[in-house]
N, CA, C and O atoms as a GROMACS GRO file, in nm:
protein
  644
    1MET      N    1  16.721  17.380   5.536
    1MET     CA    2  16.834  17.375   5.474
    1MET      C    3  16.798  17.565   5.381
    1MET      O    4  16.755  17.609   5.274
    2ARG      N    5  16.872  17.630   5.554
    2ARG     CA    6  16.911  17.766   5.575
    2ARG      C    7  17.068  17.784   5.493
    2ARG      O    8  17.094  17.877   5.417
    3GLY      N    9  17.160  17.672   5.529
    3GLY     CA   10  17.284  17.696   5.498
    3GLY      C   11  17.319  17.746   5.350
    3GLY      O   12  17.249  17.710   5.255
    4ALA      N   13  17.434  17.835   5.331
    4ALA     CA   14  17.380  17.861   5.233
    4ALA      C   15  17.466  17.830   5.132
    4ALA      O   16  17.481  17.876   5.019
    5VAL      N   17  17.514  17.751   5.190
    5VAL     CA   18  17.653  17.632   5.097
    5VAL      C   19  17.623  17.504   5.043
    5VAL      O   20  17.697  17.444   4.966
    6LEU      N   21  17.478  17.449   5.099
    6LEU     CA   22  17.451  17.362   5.023
    6LEU      C   23  17.358  17.426   4.905
    6LEU      O   24  17.390  17.425   4.786
    7PRO      N   25  17.251  17.476   4.952
    7PRO     CA   26  17.168  17.543   4.789
    7PRO      C   27  17.254  17.613   4.740
    7PRO      O   28  17.193  17.719   4.726
    8ALA      N   29  17.364  17.630   4.701
    8ALA     CA   30  17.423  17.721   4.640
    8ALA      C   31  17.496  17.647   4.521
    8ALA      O   32  17.479  17.666   4.400
    9ALA      N   33  17.594  17.546   4.595
    9ALA     CA   34  17.656  17.454   4.515
    9ALA      C   35  17.541  17.367   4.481
    9ALA      O   36  17.611  17.269   4.453
   10LEU      N   37  17.442  17.331   4.464
   10LEU     CA   38  17.363  17.252   4.447
   10LEU      C   39  17.306  17.298   4.296
   10LEU      O   40  17.301  17.234   4.190
   11LEU      N   41  17.270  17.422   4.326
   11LEU     CA   42  17.239  17.580   4.186
   11LEU      C   43  17.367  17.520   4.143
   11LEU      O   44  17.356  17.416   4.078
   12CYS      N   45  17.482  17.562   4.166
   12CYS     CA   46  17.620  17.494   4.099
   12CYS      C   47  17.658  17.412   3.997
   12CYS      O   48  17.694  17.419   3.879
   13MET      N   49  17.634  17.307   4.107
   13MET     CA   50  17.616  17.133   4.016
   13MET      C   51  17.534  17.113   3.933
   13MET      O   52  17.581  17.048   3.840
   14ALA      N   53  17.387  17.148   3.916
   14ALA     CA   54  17.260  17.146   3.853
   14ALA      C   55  17.308  17.222   3.711
   14ALA      O   56  17.289  17.174   3.599
   15LEU      N   57  17.379  17.356   3.742
   15LEU     CA   58  17.433  17.417   3.634
   15LEU      C   59  17.555  17.367   3.503
   15LEU      O   60  17.566  17.411   3.388
   16GLY      N   61  17.636  17.258   3.578
   16GLY     CA   62  17.767  17.237   3.523
   16GLY      C   63  17.642  17.168   3.493
   16GLY      O   64  17.577  17.246   3.423
   17LEU      N   65  17.573  17.056   3.512
   17LEU     CA   66  17.554  16.915   3.450
   17LEU      C   67  17.496  16.986   3.336
   17LEU      O   68  17.528  16.937   3.228
   18THR      N   69  17.420  17.089   3.329
   18THR     CA   70  17.323  17.126   3.259
   18THR      C   71  17.488  17.158   3.145
   18THR      O   72  17.504  17.067   3.064
   19LEU      N   73  17.590  17.264   3.139
   19LEU     CA   74  17.641  17.274   3.034
   19LEU      C   75  17.681  17.150   2.983
   19LEU      O   76  17.701  17.138   2.862
   20ALA      N   77  17.694  17.066   3.053
   20ALA     CA   78  17.763  16.931   2.970
   20ALA      C   79  17.655  16.940   2.832
   20ALA      O   80  17.696  16.898   2.724
   21PHE      N   81  17.559  16.979   2.842
   21PHE     CA   82  17.485  16.912   2.730
   21PHE      C   83  17.481  17.042   2.674
   21PHE      O   84  17.383  17.072   2.606
   22SER      N   85  17.609  17.157   2.700
   22SER     CA   86  17.571  17.320   2.619
   22SER      C   87  17.700  17.259   2.472
   22SER      O   88  17.772  17.160   2.484
   23PRO      N   89  17.697  17.321   2.388
   23PRO     CA   90  17.852  17.366   2.310
   23PRO      C   91  17.928  17.379   2.411
   23PRO      O   92  17.913  17.419   2.526
   24ARG      N   93  18.097  17.299   2.290
   24ARG     CA   94  18.190  17.336   2.450
   24ARG      C   95  18.195  17.486   2.468
   24ARG      O   96  18.223  17.532   2.579
   25ARG      N   97  18.160  17.592   2.325
   25ARG     CA   98  18.271  17.705   2.301
   25ARG      C   99  18.165  17.788   2.393
   25ARG      O  100  18.204  17.899   2.429
   26THR      N  101  18.039  17.747   2.435
   26THR     CA  102  17.970  17.853   2.580
   26THR      C  103  18.043  17.836   2.728
   26THR      O  104  18.069  17.930   2.803
   27ARG      N  105  18.072  17.699   2.753
   27ARG     CA  106  18.079  17.672   2.862
   27ARG      C  107  18.218  17.734   2.992
   27ARG      O  108  18.236  17.713   3.112
   28LEU      N  109  18.290  17.818   2.883
   28LEU     CA  110  18.380  17.903   2.888
   28LEU      C  111  18.290  18.053   2.898
   28LEU      O  112  18.264  18.110   3.004
   29LEU      N  113  18.280  18.066   2.861
   29LEU     CA  114  18.193  18.164   2.871
   29LEU      C  115  18.076  18.176   2.991
   29LEU      O  116  18.089  18.267   3.073
   30SER      N  117  17.976  18.097   3.000
   30SER     CA  118  17.892  18.069   3.088
   30SER      C  119  17.908  18.022   3.212
   30SER      O  120  17.815  18.022   3.293
   31ILE      N  121  18.094  17.955   3.253
   31ILE     CA  122  18.118  17.975   3.394
   31ILE      C  123  18.178  18.118   3.450
   31ILE      O  124  18.178  18.137   3.571
   32ALA      N  125  18.224  18.210   3.365
   32ALA     CA  126  18.295  18.344   3.351
   32ALA      C  127  18.156  18.413   3.421
   32ALA      O  128  18.148  18.456   3.536
   33LEU      N  129  18.053  18.412   3.319
   33LEU     CA  130  17.922  18.492   3.374
   33LEU      C  131  17.873  18.422   3.488
   33LEU      O  132  17.794  18.482   3.560
   34LEU      N  133  17.906  18.309   3.517
   34LEU     CA  134  17.831  18.252   3.681
   34LEU      C  135  17.896  18.311   3.779
   34LEU      O  136  17.838  18.376   3.866
   35VAL      N  137  18.009  18.294   3.775
   35VAL     CA  138  18.138  18.358   3.833
   35VAL      C  139  18.174  18.496   3.903
   35VAL      O  140  18.232  18.521   4.008
   36THR      N  141  18.092  18.615   3.760
   36THR     CA  142  18.106  18.737   3.722
   36THR      C  143  17.994  18.746   3.805
   36THR      O  144  18.032  18.829   3.887
   37SER      N  145  17.849  18.705   3.845
   37SER     CA  146  17.780  18.772   3.868
   37SER      C  147  17.733  18.702   4.028
   37SER      O  148  17.661  18.745   4.118
   38ALA      N  149  17.784  18.619   4.017
   38ALA     CA  150  17.813  18.571   4.204
   38ALA      C  151  17.893  18.649   4.285
   38ALA      O  152  17.874  18.646   4.406
   39ILE      N  153  17.996  18.732   4.226
   39ILE     CA  154  18.088  18.791   4.273
   39ILE      C  155  17.990  18.885   4.328
   39ILE      O  156  17.934  18.890   4.438
   40SER      N  157  17.983  18.987   4.182
   40SER     CA  158  17.907  19.146   4.198
   40SER      C  159  17.815  19.090   4.295
   40SER      O  160  17.816  19.135   4.410
   41ILE      N  161  17.736  18.999   4.262
   41ILE     CA  162  17.624  19.055   4.398
   41ILE      C  163  17.642  19.000   4.514
   41ILE      O  164  17.547  19.000   4.592
   42VAL      N  165  17.776  18.935   4.556
   42VAL     CA  166  17.767  18.889   4.691
   42VAL      C  167  17.844  19.003   4.766
   42VAL      O  168  17.856  19.020   4.887
   43LEU      N  169  17.891  19.074   4.662
   43LEU     CA  170  17.952  19.248   4.767
   43LEU      C  171  17.823  19.300   4.742
   43LEU      O  172  17.842  19.269   4.624
   44THR      N  173  17.711  19.348   4.741
   44THR     CA  174  17.620  19.381   4.747
   44THR      C  175  17.541  19.364   4.896
   44THR      O  176  17.559  19.273   4.977
   45THR      N  177  17.439  19.487   4.908
   45THR     CA  178  17.418  19.446   5.050
   45THR      C  179  17.235  19.381   5.033
   45THR      O  180  17.174  19.465   4.967
   46VAL      N  181  17.173  19.303   5.059
   46VAL     CA  182  17.074  19.214   5.083
   46VAL      C  183  17.004  19.226   5.167
   46VAL      O  184  17.025  19.171   5.276
   47PRO      N  185  16.876  19.318   5.139
   47PRO     CA  186  16.774  19.315   5.307
   47PRO      C  187  16.754  19.137   5.353
   47PRO      O  188  16.749  19.038   5.281
   48LEU      N  189  16.746  19.149   5.498
   48LEU     CA  190  16.766  19.041   5.573
   48LEU      C  191  16.620  18.974   5.530
   48LEU      O  192  16.604  18.852   5.530
   49SER      N  193  16.497  19.084   5.485
   49SER     CA  194  16.392  19.020   5.448
   49SER      C  195  16.336  18.920   5.351
   49SER      O  196  16.242  18.839   5.350
   50TRP      N  197  16.414  18.952   5.284
   50TRP     CA  198  16.372  18.931   5.149
   50TRP      C  199  16.454  18.714   5.152
   50TRP      O  200  16.453  18.630   5.062
   51VAL      N  201  16.500  18.709   5.269
   51VAL     CA  202  16.526  18.527   5.258
   51VAL      C  203  16.453  18.477   5.250
   51VAL      O  204  16.478  18.436   5.136
   52GLU      N  205  16.297  18.400   5.292
   52GLU     CA  206  16.232  18.348   5.220
   52GLU      C  207  16.213  18.368   5.118
   52GLU      O  208  16.191  18.264   5.057
   53GLY      N  209  16.209  18.461   5.054
   53GLY     CA  210  16.168  18.430   4.888
   53GLY      C  211  16.283  18.405   4.825
   53GLY      O  212  16.272  18.323   4.733
   54VAL      N  213  16.425  18.463   4.850
   54VAL     CA  214  16.537  18.438   4.785
   54VAL      C  215  16.573  18.280   4.753
   54VAL      O  216  16.626  18.232   4.653
   55PHE      N  217  16.503  18.184   4.926
   55PHE     CA  218  16.596  18.006   4.902
   55PHE      C  219  16.458  18.029   4.858
   55PHE      O  220  16.429  18.145   4.889
   56LEU      N  221  16.382  17.985   4.812
   56LEU     CA  222  16.244  17.974   4.736
   56LEU      C  223  16.302  17.974   4.594
   56LEU      O  224  16.325  17.885   4.512
   57ALA      N  225  16.317  18.107   4.596
   57ALA     CA  226  16.426  18.116   4.446
   57ALA      C  227  16.501  18.100   4.376
   57ALA      O  228  16.508  18.124   4.255
   58CYS      N  229  16.605  18.029   4.487
   58CYS     CA  230  16.723  17.937   4.468
   58CYS      C  231  16.664  17.802   4.425
   58CYS      O  232  16.703  17.760   4.316
   59TRP      N  233  16.567  17.720   4.502
   59TRP     CA  234  16.588  17.575   4.512
   59TRP      C  235  16.474  17.574   4.314
   59TRP      O  236  16.470  17.474   4.241
   60ILE      N  237  16.408  17.698   4.283
   60ILE     CA  238  16.330  17.690   4.139
   60ILE      C  239  16.413  17.708   4.071
   60ILE      O  240  16.399  17.685   3.951
   61SER      N  241  16.513  17.749   4.115
   61SER     CA  242  16.640  17.798   4.027
   61SER      C  243  16.710  17.658   4.020
   61SER      O  244  16.734  17.633   3.902
   62ILE      N  245  16.758  17.545   4.114
   62ILE     CA  246  16.828  17.464   4.129
   62ILE      C  247  16.715  17.363   4.045
   62ILE      O  248  16.757  17.250   4.024
   63ALA      N  249  16.619  17.384   4.012
   63ALA     CA  250  16.488  17.235   3.940
   63ALA      C  251  16.515  17.280   3.798
   63ALA      O  252  16.556  17.196   3.718
   64ALA      N  253  16.492  17.426   3.755
   64ALA     CA  254  16.471  17.455   3.631
   64ALA      C  255  16.630  17.450   3.580
   64ALA      O  256  16.632  17.429   3.458
   65SER      N  257  16.755  17.463   3.634
   65SER     CA  258  16.858  17.445   3.574
   65SER      C  259  16.892  17.295   3.581
   65SER      O  260  16.969  17.282   3.486
   66ALA      N  261  16.880  17.190   3.632
   66ALA     CA  262  16.884  17.042   3.593
   66ALA      C  263  16.792  17.041   3.554
   66ALA      O  264  16.796  16.962   3.459
   67ALA      N  265  16.702  17.078   3.564
   67ALA     CA  266  16.534  17.011   3.424
   67ALA      C  267  16.593  17.051   3.274
   67ALA      O  268  16.552  16.994   3.173
   68ALA      N  269  16.715  17.177   3.269
   68ALA     CA  270  16.731  17.143   3.146
   68ALA      C  271  16.839  17.079   3.056
   68ALA      O  272  16.912  17.132   2.972
   69VAL      N  273  16.832  16.965   3.092
   69VAL     CA  274  16.966  16.830   3.030
   69VAL      C  275  16.840  16.807   2.980
   69VAL      O  276  16.872  16.768   2.868
   70HIS      N  277  16.704  16.804   2.982
   70HIS     CA  278  16.656  16.707   2.934
   70HIS      C  279  16.591  16.807   2.772
   70HIS      O  280  16.504  16.761   2.699
   71VAL      N  281  16.637  16.903   2.756
   71VAL     CA  282  16.638  16.993   2.605
   71VAL      C  283  16.708  16.870   2.498
   71VAL      O  284  16.824  16.830   2.513
   72PRO      N  285  16.618  16.823   2.393
   72PRO     CA  286  16.633  16.797   2.330
   72PRO      C  287  16.768  16.789   2.248
   72PRO      O  288  16.847  16.700   2.279
   73LYS      N  289  16.786  16.838   2.191
   73LYS     CA  290  16.891  16.890   2.132
   73LYS      C  291  17.013  16.941   2.201
   73LYS      O  292  17.129  16.930   2.160
   74GLY      N  293  16.972  16.997   2.310
   74GLY     CA  294  17.116  17.076   2.415
   74GLY      C  295  17.020  17.202   2.410
   74GLY      O  296  16.910  17.237   2.367
   75LEU      N  297  17.140  17.254   2.490
   75LEU     CA  298  17.114  17.417   2.524
   75LEU      C  299  17.205  17.465   2.398
   75LEU      O  300  17.298  17.412   2.336
   76SER      N  301  17.139  17.580   2.388
   76SER     CA  302  17.177  17.696   2.254
   76SER      C  303  17.291  17.781   2.442
   76SER      O  304  17.313  17.765   2.562
   77THR      N  305  17.325  17.888   2.285
   77THR     CA  306  17.420  17.944   2.380
   77THR      C  307  17.344  18.020   2.443
   77THR      O  308  17.333  17.979   2.559
   78PRO      N  309  17.250  18.166   2.411
   78PRO     CA  310  17.170  18.240   2.513
   78PRO      C  311  17.069  18.147   2.574
   78PRO      O  312  17.005  18.213   2.656
   79ALA      N  313  17.030  18.034   2.571
   79ALA     CA  314  16.980  17.919   2.711
   79ALA      C  315  17.129  17.916   2.839
   79ALA      O  316  17.138  17.926   2.961
   80ALA      N  317  17.204  17.902   2.749
   80ALA     CA  318  17.304  17.870   2.871
   80ALA      C  319  17.353  17.971   2.935
   80ALA      O  320  17.374  17.976   3.056
   81VAL      N  321  17.377  18.078   2.832
   81VAL     CA  322  17.434  18.227   2.919
   81VAL      C  323  17.325  18.266   3.019
   81VAL      O  324  17.345  18.275   3.140
   82ALA      N  325  17.191  18.292   2.949
   82ALA     CA  326  17.059  18.254   3.072
   82ALA      C  327  17.092  18.222   3.176
   82ALA      O  328  17.103  18.304   3.267
   83LEU      N  329  17.122  18.063   3.193
   83LEU     CA  330  17.074  18.011   3.285
   83LEU      C  331  17.238  18.048   3.357
   83LEU      O  332  17.226  18.049   3.479
   84SER      N  333  17.368  18.075   3.318
   84SER     CA  334  17.481  18.106   3.410
   84SER      C  335  17.476  18.224   3.494
   84SER      O  336  17.558  18.241   3.584
   85ILE      N  337  17.355  18.332   3.461
   85ILE     CA  338  17.351  18.462   3.460
   85ILE      C  339  17.251  18.461   3.615
   85ILE      O  340  17.260  18.550   3.700
   86ASN      N  341  17.162  18.344   3.625
   86ASN     CA  342  17.024  18.320   3.714
   86ASN      C  343  17.118  18.277   3.789
   86ASN      O  344  17.145  18.348   3.885
   87ALA      N  345  17.198  18.145   3.769
   87ALA     CA  346  17.278  18.078   3.852
   87ALA      C  347  17.345  18.144   3.992
   87ALA      O  348  17.320  18.122   4.110
   88GLY      N  349  17.461  18.254   3.913
   88GLY     CA  350  17.516  18.325   3.915
   88GLY      C  351  17.469  18.416   4.029
   88GLY      O  352  17.532  18.435   4.132
   89THR      N  353  17.319  18.485   3.988
   89THR     CA  354  17.291  18.607   4.095
   89THR      C  355  17.170  18.528   4.246
   89THR      O  356  17.108  18.582   4.338
   90TRP      N  357  17.184  18.395   4.206
   90TRP     CA  358  17.073  18.354   4.242
   90TRP      C  359  17.166  18.260   4.368
   90TRP      O  360  17.107  18.232   4.472
   91VAL      N  361  17.315  18.216   4.345
   91VAL     CA  362  17.434  18.141   4.367
   91VAL      C  363  17.505  18.285   4.545
   91VAL      O  364  17.546  18.268   4.660
   92GLY      N  365  17.478  18.405   4.451
   92GLY     CA  366  17.556  18.560   4.512
   92GLY      C  367  17.458  18.564   4.630
   92GLY      O  368  17.495  18.527   4.741
   93VAL      N  369  17.318  18.614   4.604
   93VAL     CA  370  17.245  18.676   4.671
   93VAL      C  371  17.249  18.575   4.829
   93VAL      O  372  17.254  18.617   4.945
   94VAL      N  373  17.245  18.368   4.759
   94VAL     CA  374  17.204  18.370   4.892
   94VAL      C  375  17.316  18.320   4.968
   94VAL      O  376  17.301  18.277   5.082
   95THR      N  377  17.432  18.323   4.908
   95THR     CA  378  17.588  18.393   5.024
   95THR      C  379  17.571  18.468   5.106
   95THR      O  380  17.612  18.469   5.222
   96ALA      N  381  17.492  18.556   5.035
   96ALA     CA  382  17.482  18.742   5.094
   96ALA      C  383  17.452  18.690   5.190
   96ALA      O  384  17.527  18.666   5.285
   97LEU      N  385  17.316  18.658   5.183
   97LEU     CA  386  17.200  18.639   5.311
   97LEU      C  387  17.238  18.552   5.465
   97LEU      O  388  17.203  18.563   5.583
   98SER      N  389  17.336  18.452   5.379
   98SER     CA  390  17.278  18.362   5.490
   98SER      C  391  17.464  18.304   5.539
   98SER      O  392  17.487  18.183   5.525
   99GLY      N  393  17.543  18.368   5.575
   99GLY     CA  394  17.683  18.331   5.619
   99GLY      C  395  17.802  18.409   5.577
   99GLY      O  396  17.784  18.527   5.548
  100PRO      N  397  17.925  18.357   5.569
  100PRO     CA  398  18.043  18.412   5.562
  100PRO      C  399  18.030  18.449   5.365
  100PRO      O  400  17.986  18.367   5.285
  101LYS      N  401  18.068  18.553   5.336
  101LYS     CA  402  18.095  18.548   5.176
  101LYS      C  403  18.210  18.452   5.137
  101LYS      O  404  18.185  18.391   5.033
  102PHE      N  405  18.302  18.429   5.180
  102PHE     CA  406  18.418  18.317   5.179
  102PHE      C  407  18.344  18.184   5.149
  102PHE      O  408  18.415  18.083   5.142
  103ASN      N  409  18.174  18.168   5.125
  103ASN     CA  410  18.149  18.033   5.081
  103ASN      C  411  18.112  18.003   4.941
  103ASN      O  412  18.065  17.909   4.879
  104LEU      N  413  18.177  18.190   4.903
  104LEU     CA  414  18.161  18.179   4.751
  104LEU      C  415  18.227  18.026   4.686
  104LEU      O  416  18.203  17.936   4.606
  105VAL      N  417  18.320  18.070   4.778
  105VAL     CA  418  18.503  18.025   4.736
  105VAL      C  419  18.455  17.811   4.738
  105VAL      O  420  18.509  17.722   4.672
  106LYS      N  421  18.355  17.801   4.827
  106LYS     CA  422  18.315  17.626   4.863
  106LYS      C  423  18.200  17.591   4.719
  106LYS      O  424  18.163  17.491   4.657
  107THR      N  425  18.177  17.729   4.713
  107THR     CA  426  18.006  17.657   4.627
  107THR      C  427  18.090  17.606   4.468
  107THR      O  428  18.125  17.498   4.420
  108LEU      N  429  18.098  17.793   4.413
  108LEU     CA  430  18.115  17.772   4.239
  108LEU      C  431  18.226  17.694   4.242
  108LEU      O  432  18.299  17.791   4.220
  109PRO      N  433  18.315  17.591   4.252
  109PRO     CA  434  18.388  17.485   4.164
  109PRO      C  435  18.261  17.364   4.147
  109PRO      O  436  18.246  17.310   4.037
  110CYS      N  437  18.201  17.341   4.225
  110CYS     CA  438  18.048  17.277   4.227
  110CYS      C  439  18.041  17.276   4.033
  110CYS      O  440  18.042  17.172   3.966
  111VAL      N  441  18.035  17.416   3.974
  111VAL     CA  442  18.019  17.402   3.824
  111VAL      C  443  18.129  17.287   3.804
  111VAL      O  444  18.105  17.168   3.823
  112LEU      N  445  18.165  17.302   3.793
  112LEU     CA  446  18.339  17.198   3.764
  112LEU      C  447  18.292  16.994   3.750
  112LEU      O  448  18.354  16.901   3.698
  113ALA      N  449  18.135  16.998   3.838
  113ALA     CA  450  18.095  16.847   3.759
  113ALA      C  451  18.065  16.810   3.607
  113ALA      O  452  18.054  16.695   3.564
  114LEU      N  453  18.053  16.960   3.515
  114LEU     CA  454  18.008  16.945   3.378
  114LEU      C  455  18.162  16.833   3.361
  114LEU      O  456  18.163  16.730   3.294
  115LEU      N  457  18.265  16.883   3.430
  115LEU     CA  458  18.368  16.796   3.342
  115LEU      C  459  18.356  16.608   3.306
  115LEU      O  460  18.388  16.530   3.217
  116PRO      N  461  18.269  16.604   3.478
  116PRO     CA  462  18.288  16.431   3.425
  116PRO      C  463  18.180  16.374   3.373
  116PRO      O  464  18.188  16.255   3.342
  117ALA      N  465  18.049  16.453   3.351
  117ALA     CA  466  17.917  16.516   3.303
  117ALA      C  467  17.997  16.483   3.173
  117ALA      O  468  18.001  16.367   3.132
  118ALA      N  469  18.055  16.574   3.115
  118ALA     CA  470  18.092  16.569   2.964
  118ALA      C  471  18.179  16.470   2.898
  118ALA      O  472  18.182  16.454   2.776
  119PHE      N  473  18.253  16.400   2.988
  119PHE     CA  474  18.344  16.294   3.006
  119PHE      C  475  18.218  16.149   2.939
  119PHE      O  476  18.235  16.069   2.847
  120ILE      N  477  18.115  16.168   3.021
  120ILE     CA  478  17.997  16.047   3.056
  120ILE      C  479  17.907  16.035   2.938
  120ILE      O  480  17.864  15.936   2.878
  121ILE      N  481  17.888  16.187   2.919
  121ILE     CA  482  17.844  16.177   2.760
  121ILE      C  483  17.896  16.199   2.643
  121ILE      O  484  17.828  16.209   2.541
  122GLY      N  485  18.016  16.209   2.647
  122GLY     CA  486  18.125  16.224   2.507
  122GLY      C  487  18.138  15.996   2.483
  122GLY      O  488  18.144  15.930   2.379
  123ARG      N  489  18.137  15.946   2.646
  123ARG     CA  490  18.114  15.827   2.618
  123ARG      C  491  17.981  15.749   2.613
  123ARG      O  492  17.943  15.656   2.684
  124ARG      N  493  17.919  15.813   2.508
  124ARG     CA  494  17.768  15.784   2.456
  124ARG      C  495  17.674  15.715   2.566
  124ARG      O  496  17.628  15.603   2.546
  125ALA      N  497  17.646  15.784   2.680
  125ALA     CA  498  17.571  15.752   2.807
  125ALA      C  499  17.549  15.875   2.920
  125ALA      O  500  17.604  15.901   3.027
  126PRO      N  501  17.441  15.937   2.843
  126PRO     CA  502  17.394  16.059   2.862
  126PRO      C  503  17.267  16.023   2.989
  126PRO      O  504  17.226  16.101   3.074
  127ILE      N  505  17.236  15.925   2.974
  127ILE     CA  506  17.126  15.893   3.078
  127ILE      C  507  17.192  15.895   3.260
  127ILE      O  508  17.133  15.917   3.366
  128VAL      N  509  17.325  15.864   3.232
  128VAL     CA  510  17.373  15.903   3.351
  128VAL      C  511  17.340  16.026   3.398
  128VAL      O  512  17.302  16.028   3.515
  129VAL      N  513  17.344  16.124   3.342
  129VAL     CA  514  17.353  16.264   3.387
  129VAL      C  515  17.204  16.330   3.421
  129VAL      O  516  17.174  16.424   3.494
  130LYS      N  517  17.113  16.229   3.328
  130LYS     CA  518  17.003  16.306   3.288
  130LYS      C  519  16.975  16.245   3.405
  130LYS      O  520  16.932  16.348   3.457
  131VAL      N  521  16.958  16.119   3.536
  131VAL     CA  522  16.915  16.090   3.593
  131VAL      C  523  17.008  16.200   3.733
  131VAL      O  524  16.953  16.275   3.813
  132ALA      N  525  17.122  16.178   3.722
  132ALA     CA  526  17.147  16.241   3.843
  132ALA      C  527  17.119  16.416   3.872
  132ALA      O  528  17.134  16.469   3.982
  133ALA      N  529  17.067  16.501   3.723
  133ALA     CA  530  16.986  16.611   3.733
  133ALA      C  531  16.836  16.564   3.766
  133ALA      O  532  16.782  16.641   3.846
  134SER      N  533  16.768  16.474   3.733
  134SER     CA  534  16.629  16.439   3.776
  134SER      C  535  16.660  16.425   3.962
  134SER      O  536  16.583  16.490   4.032
  135TRP      N  537  16.739  16.366   4.013
  135TRP     CA  538  16.791  16.427   4.137
  135TRP      C  539  16.765  16.528   4.203
  135TRP      O  540  16.681  16.570   4.282
  136LEU      N  541  16.871  16.566   4.145
  136LEU     CA  542  16.845  16.754   4.215
  136LEU      C  543  16.726  16.815   4.132
  136LEU      O  544  16.686  16.924   4.172
  137VAL      N  545  16.660  16.758   4.017
  137VAL     CA  546  16.511  16.892   4.013
  137VAL      C  547  16.406  16.795   4.162
  137VAL      O  548  16.331  16.858   4.237
  138ALA      N  549  16.418  16.705   4.170
  138ALA     CA  550  16.348  16.603   4.294
  138ALA      C  551  16.377  16.669   4.408
  138ALA      O  552  16.284  16.726   4.466
  139VAL      N  553  16.511  16.675   4.460
  139VAL     CA  554  16.592  16.740   4.594
  139VAL      C  555  16.541  16.882   4.599
  139VAL      O  556  16.518  16.933   4.709
  140ALA      N  557  16.525  16.944   4.498
  140ALA     CA  558  16.491  17.108   4.532
  140ALA      C  559  16.330  17.107   4.450
  140ALA      O  560  16.340  17.218   4.398
  141VAL      N  561  16.230  17.070   4.417
  141VAL     CA  562  16.130  17.073   4.416
  141VAL      C  563  16.042  17.081   4.595
  141VAL      O  564  15.961  17.151   4.656
  142LEU      N  565  16.173  16.896   4.625
  142LEU     CA  566  16.103  16.864   4.805
  142LEU      C  567  16.168  16.985   4.897
  142LEU      O  568  16.085  17.043   4.967
  143ALA      N  569  16.279  17.024   4.906
  143ALA     CA  570  16.375  17.116   4.935
  143ALA      C  571  16.242  17.300   5.005
  143ALA      O  572  16.219  17.367   5.106
  144GLY      N  573  16.194  17.285   4.826
  144GLY     CA  574  16.158  17.417   4.785
  144GLY      C  575  15.973  17.410   4.851
  144GLY      O  576  15.917  17.519   4.838
  145THR      N  577  15.911  17.332   4.896
  145THR     CA  578  15.800  17.273   4.890
  145THR      C  579  15.757  17.298   5.025
  145THR      O  580  15.657  17.360   5.061
  146LEU      N  581  15.906  17.206   5.143
  146LEU     CA  582  15.916  17.202   5.232
  146LEU      C  583  15.870  17.360   5.350
  146LEU      O  584  15.801  17.366   5.452
  147GLN      N  585  15.970  17.495   5.251
  147GLN     CA  586  15.900  17.603   5.333
  147GLN      C  587  15.787  17.645   5.326
  147GLN      O  588  15.770  17.751   5.387
  148LEU      N  589  15.682  17.594   5.264
  148LEU     CA  590  15.604  17.666   5.256
  148LEU      C  591  15.475  17.569   5.258
  148LEU      O  592  15.366  17.596   5.207
  149LEU      N  593  15.506  17.461   5.320
  149LEU     CA  594  15.417  17.385   5.483
  149LEU      C  595  15.342  17.451   5.543
  149LEU      O  596  15.312  17.534   5.458
  150PRO      N  597  15.300  17.470   5.612
  150PRO     CA  598  15.250  17.494   5.766
  150PRO      C  599  15.345  17.482   5.838
  150PRO      O  600  15.445  17.441   5.780
  151VAL      N  601  15.358  17.511   5.992
  151VAL     CA  602  15.421  17.450   6.072
  151VAL      C  603  15.338  17.330   6.150
  151VAL      O  604  15.227  17.349   6.200
  152THR      N  605  15.407  17.202   6.155
  152THR     CA  606  15.330  17.093   6.170
  152THR      C  607  15.316  17.060   6.307
  152THR      O  608  15.433  17.028   6.325
  153PRO      N  609  15.251  17.041   6.440
  153PRO     CA  610  15.282  16.987   6.567
  153PRO      C  611  15.428  16.919   6.611
  153PRO      O  612  15.492  16.914   6.716
  154GLY      N  613  15.448  16.870   6.474
  154GLY     CA  614  15.580  16.730   6.483
  154GLY      C  615  15.665  16.899   6.508
  154GLY      O  616  15.682  16.904   6.630
  155TYR      N  617  15.713  17.012   6.453
  155TYR     CA  618  15.809  17.150   6.480
  155TYR      C  619  15.783  17.215   6.597
  155TYR      O  620  15.857  17.304   6.638
  156LEU      N  621  15.717  17.190   6.636
  156LEU     CA  622  15.605  17.243   6.750
  156LEU      C  623  15.654  17.234   6.895
  156LEU      O  624  15.596  17.136   6.944
  157PRO      N  625  15.749  17.302   7.002
  157PRO     CA  626  15.732  17.264   7.064
  157PRO      C  627  15.634  17.166   7.191
  157PRO      O  628  15.517  17.200   7.203
  158ASP      N  629  15.675  17.071   7.264
  158ASP     CA  630  15.532  16.971   7.323
  158ASP      C  631  15.482  17.128   7.430
  158ASP      O  632  15.538  17.232   7.465
  159HIS      N  633  15.378  17.078   7.444
  159HIS     CA  634  15.294  17.159   7.553
  159HIS      C  635  15.340  17.116   7.724
  159HIS      O  636  15.343  17.200   7.814
  160LEU      N  637  15.369  16.995   7.739
  160LEU     CA  638  15.424  16.947   7.868
  160LEU      C  639  15.529  17.032   7.925
  160LEU      O  640  15.535  17.064   8.044
  161GLU      N  641  15.612  17.065   7.833
  161GLU     CA  642  15.762  17.069   7.815
  161GLU      C  643  15.769  17.227   7.932
  161GLU      O  644  15.877  17.281   7.957
   0.00000   0.00000   0.00000
């Protein structure tokens, strides 16, 4: 999962689901911070040697952002701002490292998952959003741990070839 679009899009989606549990006045500020930090990071030069650590940090951020939906009384404004800056940073770095910078335009709209999530929460069914966020946590943990595992024989070329 080395493509820039999938991890960055999942991070934006996880943030969107989490922002649905935050106060309404902080949502626009958080989205603005996400976009601003992602654009400012993607325009910088990131060393290619950081790729392993960057993808691991992105998967950890996905898991942390998605797990924040389980905060009992929702996110506070400082927590939402911190998660938004964190997400923008990793979205920008992942996009800068792998692929054209235009991929940022594909990934950032995924934060708008907060609109249907907020609607579902308003209909008093927050469990639906929490299940979707838990799925994101599971995917992020799997993807993050797969890159830490040693190469298995199934991934090596056959000795007879």
